[in-house]
C-alpha positions as CSV (number, residue, x, y, z in Angstrom):
1,M,0.0,0.0,0.0
2,Q,1.5,3.3,-1.1
3,D,0.5,6.8,-0.3
4,Q,-1.5,7.0,-3.5
5,T,-3.9,4.5,-2.0
6,L,-4.7,6.7,0.9
7,P,-7.9,8.2,-0.6
8,L,-9.1,4.6,-1.1
9,I,-8.5,3.8,2.6
10,L,-10.2,7.0,3.7
11,Y,-13.3,6.2,1.8
12,S,-13.3,2.5,2.7
13,W,-16.1,1.6,5.1
14,S,-16.1,-1.7,7.0
15,W,-19.6,-2.9,6.2
16,Q,-19.4,-6.0,8.4
17,P,-22.9,-7.7,8.4
18,A,-22.6,-8.9,12.0
19,I,-21.9,-5.4,13.3
20,L,-24.6,-3.7,11.2
21,L,-27.1,-6.4,12.2
22,G,-26.1,-6.0,15.9
23,L,-26.5,-2.3,15.9
24,G,-29.7,-2.5,14.0
25,L,-31.2,-5.0,16.4
26,V,-30.2,-3.0,19.5
27,A,-31.8,0.2,17.9
28,A,-34.9,-1.7,17.0
29,G,-35.2,-3.3,20.5
30,Y,-34.8,0.1,22.1
31,G,-37.4,1.6,19.9
32,Y,-39.8,-1.3,20.5
33,A,-39.5,-0.9,24.3
34,F,-40.5,2.7,24.0
35,S,-43.4,1.9,21.7
36,Y,-44.5,-0.9,24.1
37,F,-44.6,1.4,27.1
38,Q,-46.5,4.0,25.0
39,R,-49.1,1.4,23.9
40,Q,-49.6,0.3,27.4
41,G,-50.2,3.9,28.5
42,W,-47.2,3.9,30.8
43,L,-44.8,6.2,29.0
44,E,-46.2,9.6,29.9
45,R,-46.5,8.5,33.6
46,M,-42.9,7.3,33.6
47,L,-41.8,10.6,32.0
48,R,-43.6,12.6,34.7
49,Q,-42.2,10.4,37.5
50,G,-38.7,10.7,36.0
51,T,-38.1,7.0,35.7
52,I,-37.7,7.7,31.9
53,K,-36.1,11.0,30.9
54,R,-36.7,12.7,27.5
55,S,-32.9,13.1,27.0
56,Q,-32.2,9.3,27.2
57,P,-33.1,8.4,23.6
58,W,-30.7,11.1,22.5
59,F,-27.9,9.7,24.7
60,F,-28.6,6.2,23.4
61,A,-28.7,7.3,19.8
62,A,-25.4,9.1,20.3
63,G,-23.8,6.0,21.8
64,L,-24.9,3.8,18.9
65,A,-23.7,6.4,16.4
66,T,-20.3,6.4,18.1
67,L,-20.1,2.6,17.9
68,F,-21.0,2.9,14.2
69,L,-18.3,5.5,13.7
70,A,-15.7,3.4,15.5
71,L,-16.5,0.0,13.9
72,V,-17.8,0.8,10.4
73,S,-16.2,4.1,9.3
74,P,-12.7,4.3,7.8
75,I,-11.4,4.5,11.3
76,D,-11.7,0.7,11.4
77,T,-9.9,0.3,8.1
78,L,-7.1,2.5,9.1
79,S,-6.8,0.8,12.5
80,N,-5.0,-2.1,10.8
81,V,-2.3,0.3,9.4
82,L,-1.9,3.0,12.1
83,F,-1.7,2.5,15.8
84,L,-3.1,6.0,16.4
85,M,-6.3,5.1,14.6
86,H,-6.6,1.9,16.6
87,M,-6.3,3.9,19.8
88,T,-8.9,6.4,18.4
89,Q,-11.2,3.5,17.8
90,H,-10.7,2.2,21.4
91,I,-11.3,5.6,22.9
92,L,-14.6,5.9,21.0
93,I,-15.7,2.5,22.2
94,V,-14.8,2.6,25.9
95,M,-14.8,6.3,26.7
96,V,-17.6,7.7,24.6
97,A,-20.0,5.0,23.4
98,A,-20.2,3.0,26.7
99,P,-21.1,5.9,29.0
100,L,-23.5,7.4,26.4
101,L,-25.4,4.1,26.1
102,L,-25.6,3.7,29.9
103,L,-26.9,7.3,30.2
104,G,-29.5,6.4,27.6
105,L,-30.9,3.3,29.3
106,P,-34.0,3.9,31.3
107,A,-34.4,1.8,34.5
108,P,-37.6,0.2,33.3
109,F,-35.8,-1.3,30.3
110,L,-33.4,-3.2,32.7
111,S,-35.9,-4.0,35.5
112,P,-36.8,-7.4,34.0
113,L,-33.1,-8.4,34.4
114,I,-33.2,-8.0,38.1
115,Q,-36.5,-9.8,38.6
116,N,-34.5,-13.0,38.3
117,A,-32.5,-13.5,41.5
118,R,-29.5,-15.1,39.8
119,L,-29.3,-12.4,37.1
120,K,-29.5,-9.7,39.8
121,T,-26.8,-11.4,41.8
122,G,-24.6,-11.8,38.8
123,L,-25.1,-8.2,37.7
124,T,-24.5,-6.9,41.2
125,W,-21.2,-8.8,41.5
126,L,-20.0,-7.8,38.0
127,T,-20.7,-4.1,38.6
128,H,-19.2,-4.0,42.1
129,P,-16.6,-1.2,41.9
130,V,-13.6,-3.4,42.7
131,I,-14.7,-6.1,40.2
132,A,-15.6,-3.7,37.5
133,F,-12.4,-1.7,38.0
134,T,-10.3,-5.0,37.9
135,L,-12.1,-6.5,34.9
136,Y,-11.8,-3.3,32.8
137,N,-8.1,-2.6,33.6
138,V,-6.9,-6.2,33.3
139,T,-8.6,-6.4,29.9
140,L,-7.0,-3.2,28.8
141,L,-3.5,-4.2,29.9
142,I,-3.6,-7.8,28.7
143,W,-4.8,-6.9,25.2
144,H,-1.9,-4.5,24.8
145,L,0.6,-7.2,25.3
146,P,2.5,-7.4,22.0
147,A,1.7,-11.0,21.2
148,L,-2.1,-10.7,21.9
149,Y,-2.5,-7.3,20.4
150,D,-0.7,-8.2,17.2
151,G,-2.6,-11.5,17.0
152,A,-5.8,-9.5,17.0
153,L,-4.6,-7.4,14.1
154,Q,-3.9,-10.6,12.2
155,N,-7.1,-12.5,13.1
156,S,-10.5,-10.8,12.6
157,Y,-12.3,-13.1,15.1
158,L,-9.7,-12.3,17.7
159,H,-10.0,-8.6,16.9
160,D,-13.8,-8.8,17.3
161,L,-13.3,-10.5,20.6
162,E,-10.9,-7.8,21.7
163,H,-13.5,-5.1,20.9
164,A,-16.3,-7.0,22.6
165,L,-14.3,-7.4,25.8
166,F,-13.3,-3.7,25.7
167,F,-16.9,-2.6,25.3
168,Y,-18.5,-4.8,27.9
169,T,-15.9,-4.3,30.5
170,A,-16.1,-0.5,29.8
171,L,-19.9,-0.7,30.5
172,L,-19.1,-2.4,33.8
173,S,-16.5,0.2,34.6
174,W,-18.9,3.1,34.1
175,W,-21.7,1.4,36.0
176,P,-20.6,2.6,39.5
177,L,-20.9,6.2,38.1
178,L,-23.9,5.9,35.8
179,S,-26.1,3.0,37.0
180,P,-29.7,3.4,35.9
181,L,-31.0,1.0,38.6
182,R,-31.7,2.0,42.2
183,E,-31.4,-1.7,43.1
184,I,-27.8,-1.7,42.0
185,P,-27.0,1.9,42.8
186,R,-24.2,4.3,41.9
187,L,-21.5,5.1,44.4
188,S,-21.8,8.1,46.7
189,Y,-20.3,11.2,45.3
190,P,-17.1,11.1,47.3
191,A,-16.6,7.5,46.3
192,Q,-17.3,8.3,42.7
193,M,-14.5,10.9,42.7
194,L,-12.1,8.4,44.2
195,Y,-13.1,5.8,41.8
196,I,-12.6,8.1,38.8
197,F,-9.2,9.1,40.0
198,L,-8.1,5.5,40.5
199,I,-9.5,4.0,37.3
200,A,-7.5,6.5,35.2
201,I,-4.2,5.3,36.6
202,P,-3.5,2.0,34.8
203,G,-4.3,3.4,31.4
204,G,-2.1,6.4,32.1
205,I,0.8,4.1,33.0
206,L,0.3,2.0,29.9
207,S,0.2,5.2,27.8
208,A,3.4,6.5,29.4
209,L,5.2,3.1,28.7
210,L,4.2,3.4,25.0
211,V,5.1,7.0,24.7
212,F,8.6,6.6,26.1
213,N,9.4,3.2,24.6
214,E,12.1,3.5,21.9
215,N,11.1,0.3,20.2
216,V,8.0,-0.4,18.0
217,L,6.2,-3.0,20.1
218,Y,3.7,-4.3,17.5
219,P,5.3,-6.0,14.4
220,T,2.2,-5.4,12.2
221,Y,2.6,-1.7,12.6
222,A,6.4,-1.9,12.1
223,L,5.8,-3.6,8.8
224,A,2.8,-1.6,7.7
225,P,3.0,0.9,4.8
226,R,3.8,4.4,6.2
227,L,1.0,6.9,5.9
228,W,1.0,10.7,6.5
229,G,4.8,10.7,6.8
230,L,4.6,9.0,10.2
231,S,7.3,6.5,11.1
232,A,6.2,3.4,13.0
233,L,7.7,4.8,16.3
234,A,6.0,8.2,15.8
235,D,2.7,6.4,15.1
236,Q,3.1,4.4,18.3
237,Q,3.8,7.6,20.3
238,A,0.9,9.5,18.8
239,G,-1.4,6.6,19.5
240,A,-0.3,6.5,23.1
241,L,-1.0,10.2,23.5
242,I,-4.4,9.7,22.0
243,M,-5.0,7.0,24.6
244,M,-3.7,9.3,27.4
245,I,-5.1,12.8,26.6
246,P,-8.7,12.3,25.5
247,G,-9.2,9.6,28.1
248,K,-7.9,11.8,30.9
249,I,-10.0,14.7,29.7
250,I,-13.2,12.6,29.7
251,Y,-12.4,11.3,33.3
252,L,-11.6,14.9,34.3
253,I,-15.0,16.1,33.0
254,A,-16.7,13.3,34.8
255,L,-14.8,14.2,38.0
256,T,-15.7,17.8,37.7
257,I,-19.4,17.1,37.1
258,V,-19.5,14.8,40.2
259,F,-17.7,17.4,42.3
260,F,-20.1,20.2,41.5
261,I,-23.2,18.1,41.9
262,W,-21.9,16.9,45.3
263,F,-20.9,20.5,46.3
264,N,-24.3,21.9,45.3
265,Q,-26.5,19.2,46.7
266,E,-28.8,20.2,49.6
267,E,-29.8,16.7,50.5
268,P,-27.8,14.0,52.4
269,L,-25.5,11.9,50.2
270,G,-27.6,9.5,48.1
271,Q,-28.0,8.0,44.7
272,E,-29.0,11.1,42.8
273,Q,-28.5,11.2,39.1
274,L,-25.2,12.3,37.7
275,L,-26.8,13.8,34.6
């Protein structure tokens, strides 16, 4: 692949049927749930009570659109050639799409899950702050080991598994901050602030290791055609900075929102909504 093929890459969309079908089914299911509540005459009452918020469909749509951008647009095509595009893809999946989708999920949509005692126990365990923190960060660190990361670049099934694990563990990691269920509540505001501070540390360490490493860690990128005049090492450093800076900005925004809600609240600490 030479530089003259760059326009082709930029306009190459990854129309994977499984991803398109998955996104379409999720969107259809979400829309069906709203129409079902409306047909039953429950929707207006839920809106008045605040169990469903008018902003939630917009959050959910933005989350699905972000997943579409990350997994279908040329970002996905370029992620096999440029480390920085792969890191952009990961940031979109775990730091943008995951929290937006959680913000867009009304509690009544998830209530059937917790009617089953085993499902409720499992979800409660998986979303416990220590478990969610561990699963997310272990997944992040393990998949950046050179052998596994490069294997995912060479094998599409392994690559899909990587993205699925990133996405689902990211949902778990955001749950203590954005849980829509009172039965499995969010952390108190001081605990949320500590959680945000701590969860940003492992990714920051990984980013720093990649930025300051003088060797190209992933053979696929070392052998890839060079685009935009970036050497393989410069590409690795740029990708590490993309992992570090936007991620930290998003966590900082979350930390700031939590702080000001906590500071301005007039009630005792509880499970009030973050947004």
